N, C-alpha and C positions, 0 to 999 in steps of 0.2 A: 504494500500500500504506500501511497505518497507520504513523505515525511514532512512534518511541519517545520517551522523555523525554530532555531535553537534559542533565540532571545524571546522574552515574554511579549505577549501582545500589548500589554499595558505600556511597556517602554516604547515599542514601535509606534503605537498610536499617538502617544503624547508627543513623541519626537516629530512626527509628521505634522501634527496640528500646530506645533510651534514654528513651522516653516513660514507661516504668515501669508498674508494676502499676496505678497510679491511672488511667492513660489507656488501658490495653489489657487485654483479657481473653485469657488464655492457656488454650487447650483442647488436650487430647490426643485425637487421632483415630486409631482403629485402622483401617487400610486394609482395604477389602472387595474389593479388586481381585485377581483371579487367586488364586494360592497364596501371595502375599506376606503376611507377618505384620509388615510394617514398621510401627512406631509413629512417627508424625510429629507434631510440634508445629506449631500455627499461631498467629499473633498477629492478633487482630482489633482494628483501630483504630476507635474509635467514630466513626460517620459525622458529617460536618459538613453543615449546611444550605447549599444552593446555590440560585441561580436558574438553572434549566436553560433554554437558549435554542435553539430549533430553527433549522435553516438558513432556514426561511421567516419567522423572526422571532417565532414563538410562544414564550411563556414559561410556565413552571410551576415551582412550588416543589418541590424534591426534596432528596435527601441523597446525598452522595458518600462512599463508604467504601472501605476497603482491608483486605485480609488479607495477611499474610506467610506464605509457605509455602516448604518446601524446593524448590529447583529440581529435584533428583532425590532422591526419598524412599528410593531403594535405596542411596544413598551417605550414610553417617553424617556425612561431612565436607562435605556439600553446602552451597553458599551459599544464602541466602534470597532470594526474589524477592517483590515486592509485586504483588498482583492488585487491580485497581480495579473498582468497580461503582457504578452510580447507581441509587438506589431511588426509584421514583415511588410515594408512599403511596396506598393504596387509597381509593377514595371510598365503599366499602361499610362500614357500621358493624360488620358481622360478616364480615370478609374471610376468604377461603379461603387456601390455601397460596400462598406467594410464587410468581410466574410468572417464570422465568428465561429470558431471550432468549439463544439460542446462535447466533451469526453463522456464516455459511458461509465458504468459502474452500478450505482453511483459511487464515486470515490476516485475516479480517474483524473489525472492531471492533464490539462490541455497543453501546457508548456512541455511536460514530460513526453507527451505523445509526439509533439513537433520534433523532438530530438531523435525519435526512433525511426522505425521502418517507413512511417508515413511522411517523413521529411520531404521527399520529392513531390508529394501531392500538395503539401503546403506551398512549396516553391512554384509549382505549376499554376496554382490558383491566383498567384500575384498578377497573372495576365489579366484578370478580371477586376481586381480591386485590392486594397490592403487586406492582408490575412491576419487575423487576430487569434493567437493561441491564448485562451482564457482559462485561468485556474478558478473554477467555481468555488464558492465558499466551502471551507472544510477540506480542501484538496490542495496538494502541492504547496506552492508558495503562498496560498491563501488559507492555509490551515492554522487555526487558532484553538484547536481542541487537542489537549494532550491525550496520548494513548492511555487507555485504561487497562491495566494488567490485573487480572484477578487470580485467585487461587482455585477457582472452580474448574474441575475437570471430571471426566467420566471415570468411574471405578474400573480398575484393570481386571478384577476377578470375575466379571460376568459380561456377557454380551449385552450391549445397550439396546433398549427399546426407544421408540420415539418419545415416549413419556419421560424416559431418563434424560434424553438430550434436551427436551424442552425445559425440564426442571433446572438442569444445569445452566442453560442459557438465561432463563428468567431470573435465577438467583444472581448470576453475573450481571445482568442488566440492571437489577436493583442497586447493586453495589456501584456500578459505573455511573448511573444517574446521580447518585449521592456524591460520588467523587467529582464529577464534572460540575455539579452545582457549587461545590466547595472551591473549585478552580475558577468560578465566575463565568462558566459557559451556560448560555441559555439555549437549550436544545430546541425550544419552540421557534428559534430562528432558522433551523436547518430543515427547510421544506422547499419543495419545488416552487411554490408561490413566491417565497422570498428570493429564490434564485432568478425568477422572472423579473422581479423588481431590480435585481442587480444588473440584468441585461439592459433595462431601461436607463439605469444610471450610467452604465458603460457607453450606451449610445450617446447620451448627453456629453459624457467626458470626451468622446471621440469627435464631438460636434458634427455628428452624422444625422441626416434627415431620417434615414432608414438603415437597418442592418439586414444582411443576409445571414442565415443560420445554416450551419453544416454540422450535423450530429450523427452519432452512432449509438445504438442501444439506449441506455438511459438518457444519453444526450438528445435522442429524438423525443423522448418523453418530455424533457425540458423544452425542446423546440416547439412541440405541439401545445404545451401550456402557454408558451410565449405567443404563439399565433392567436390563441384565444384572447389573451389579455392585452397584447400590444397592437393588434389590428393593423392599421395602415402604416405602422412604423416598421413593418417587416417587408423586405423587398422580395427575396427568393429564399427557398428552403430546400436543403438536401437532407433526406432521411435515409439512413442505411440501417437495416436490421431494426425496424421500428418497433418500439414498445409503446402501446397506447396508454391513455391516462387511467384506464381501469384494467391494465394488464401487468401490473407489478407482480402479481401472482399468476403464474402460467398454469393453464389447464392440463392436468395429467393425461387426459385422453389424447391431447394433441402431441404430447411427448411420445405416446405409443405410435401415433401415425408417423412421427418423425423416424422412428426405428424401422417402420415399414419402407419408407423412402430410402433410408440408408441401406437396407438389405438389398434393394434393387441395385444400388451402386456397388455393393460388395459382390453381387453375383456377376458383375462384368469382369472381375479380376480372378483368374484361375487359382491363385494362391489363397486369396481371401475366401472365395466361395467354397474351397475345400475345407478350410479351417473353421469357417463360420457359416455353415449351411442354413442355420436357424438361430440367429443371434438372440432374438427375444426368448426363444425356448431355452437356450443355454443359460441366459441370465436368470430366468425364473427358476430353473432347476437348481442353480447354484445358491440363489437366495433362499429357497425353500430348504435345501439341505443344511445350510448354515443356521437357519432359524430353528430347525428341528434338532440339530446336533452341533452347537457352537464348538469351535476348535480353539485349543490353546496354542498360541504362537510364541515362539522364543525369538526375541530380537537381540542380536549381539550388541554388547556394550561398545561405546566409542573408545578408541585408543586403549584397548585392553581393559576397559571398565567392566563392571558386572553386567551380565545380560538381564533383560527384562522380559517377563512373561505377561501376556494379556489374553483375554478371551474375545474372539472375534465372531460376530454373527452376520446375518444377512443384511441388516440395515446398513452396515458400513460398505458393503458391496454396492448398494443402491446409491449411497452418498458419493462414493468414489466415481461411479459412472456418471452420476448427475453433474459433477463438477468438471467432467472431461468432454462433454458432448457439444460444446459450442461450435466446433469445427469438425469436419469428418475425420481429419487426420488424428486428432486427439481421441475421438470416439473409437476409431478402429484400433489404436494402440491399446486402449483399455480393454476393449472387447477381446483382443487376442490374449491379453494377460488373464482375463477371466476364463477364457476357454481353456488355457493351459492349466489353470487352477482347478477347473472342473474335472480334468482328466488325471492330474498328477499331484500327489501329495507334496512333492518337493516344490512345485510351482505355487502351491497354496501358501508356503512360507514366504515366497517372494511377494505375493499379494499382501500377506500380513504385514510385511515390512513397510510397504507403501501405505497401508491403512494406518499403521502406528504413527508413521511420520506425519500424516495429514490430520488425523483425528484424535489420537490418544496420547501423544507424547507431551503436549503442552497444555497448560490451563487456558481458559477462554480469555481472549484479549479483544477489545473493541476500540474502533477509531471514532465512533460517534456519528460522523456525517452519514455514512452509508446506511447504518441502521435507522437513523432518524428520518432520512429522506424516504426510505421505503415504507416505514410505518406511517408517515404523514400522507403519502399518496394512497395508501390503504387498499381496500378492496370493497366492492359493492356487495350488498347482501345476496344478490342473484349469483354473482361470480363465486362468492364464498360457498354457497350451497352446492353449485356444480363441482367446485373443487373437492368438497368433502365427500360427495357421492363418488367421484371418480378415483379418489385415492384408495378406495377399498379394493379395486381390481386392477389398477394400472401397474405397469412394470416397475416404475420407480416410486410409487406412492406419491407423497408430497415433498420429497427431498429436494426437488429442483429449485424450490423457492426458499428453502430454509434460510433464516429463521421465520420468514413470513409464510403463512399468516398466523402461525402458532403463537407468536409473541407480540401480536399487533398492539396490545395494550400495555406491554411491559415498560414502555418509555413515557407513559403518561398520556395526556389528551393532546396528541399531535395531529390526529386525523383531519384532513382538509375538507372532508365531507363529500356528499354525492354530486354537488354542483361542479366541484373541481374535476371529478371523474367523467363528466359528460364529454364525449368526443367533440373536437373542434369542427366548425364549419367555416370554410374559408375559400376564397378564390385566389389566394396567393399562389403564384407559380411554384409547384413543388415537384421534386424528383424523388421517387421512392426506389431504392435499390434493395432487392430481396434475393437471398440465397436459398436455393431449394433444399440444401442440406444444413440449414441453420438449426442447431439444436437448442437455441435459447429463445428466439423470437420466430414464430412459425409463419409460413406464407399466408395461411388463411387468417391468422390473427392480425398480420400487418395490413391485409386488405380491409379488414373490419375497422381497424384503428384509423385508417385514412379515407374511409367511405365518404366523409363530409368535405373532402377537398375536391372542389369542382374543377380545378385547374391542375390535375395530377397527371404526371407522367411516370408510369411504373416500368422499370427495367428489371427483368428476372435474370439472375446469373445461375445457370444450371450447374449443379454440383458445388456451388460455393457455400461456405458456412457463414458463421456470424461475423467473422472479421474478413470482409471481402475487398477492402479498399485496394490493397496492393497485390491482389491475386493475379491480375492480368492487365496489360496496358489499356485494353478496351474500356475498362472501368473508368480510368482517368480521362480518357477521351470522351466518354459519355458525360461525365461530370462537367468538363469544360464546355462541351457543346451546349448542354443545358444552361450553364451560366451565361453563355453568349446569347441565349435566346433562340438557338437553332432548333429545328425539328430533329427529334431523335429517330434516326433511321432504323436502328435495330433494337427492338424492345426486349430481345432475348439473346443473351450472350451465353456461350457454352465454354466452361472450363473443363478441359480434358484431364481427368484424374490421372496422376502418374501411376504406373504399375507398382504394386506393393512389393517391397523388398524386405526379407526377414533381417 
């Protein structure tokens, strides 16, 4: 997860405020979110030139800026927090609206993303306008929530049930809420609605009439909320792997349908089809076997230390698979590991090592932002009822969304309510990029989430998963064509899956 700053927020905020009117522009923003008439000030610190270096060693001249905003605009006594962004100036002599990147998660860093594999896409979009890598509140350089480390962990001497996992998480959450309160953090400020207000403040700070938004996963959730509340102040929108406003909790039946699509792709590869002729059947068999007869796994100690024993059950197989299915490559790797464990006791130990490392070795630790954002976006009563019905028979139960919806009340009264979860209706030009093998946000769900966009262009990327941006050059070309206002000639791109190699 992104790391926060080493210095305290109070020191940073007071220092920035002392810069004075000569170094900061103070603007008054009227909130356009919901029924609130809150007036909030923000302070925009003039950006400083930097040399931005990607993880691959590429360099580009950019600017780093900050805005100070209230942590909770509904609290007149709220502390201020600083939100960081990096601006990559446009290469166009007549640039369009600034393009703001909204990272997924929730919890991803926009600035961190710009340093990684998507750096070339950030650079390519400068042809259209300034590109803004924005760290949302609670992430990256905008993080003012200390990590909460608890002592809560699952017992090693028995296989955990979902009730066990929920109890441990709820107990940890109660401790963390108390800890953050003592540190001066107001969790009520960490909602998608507050992040929309941050985008409006950012727009004002950039002195832009409108913003274009470019988001993936949770970033699309934030973008759709912004489309609802910012209206005419949004120019164009790019949504990849879209998560609707009532889709924080994914429906388990659609996860089952995803595995059916994945099996079709598996069957095109001779090695995979021989090893995984019925992936769903294999997973069900292994989960049932471990539920009925949990196994004791011995994990070697580090550097000659004492070994550790723990009891593993079927739930942890579901958790491991659920965390790995965003993209087909990760899903297949995990399925192959599970298939080996289903057939061979030695491979079961290798599976146990992975389970221990991911779920049993460390106590619960929370960053605050990601949990609060999901809890606040919540789930409608209808969607919750469908979820509960489907968990009884689905392959992964309800683990794909954990800790939601099991602990939706553990962080207090953050829920934004049914009005927030209503899908947007908009004529803003919008591009939707959907991967057919996306194991997190499913094609049918994405279509439902964007049904109210009357000016929507959907491009389907066959065999692409959740992270599709850098999968093939045609994706970048499609995005640029859309941002230029050109007609998209090919609404269906095909990514040829590489042959599987052991």
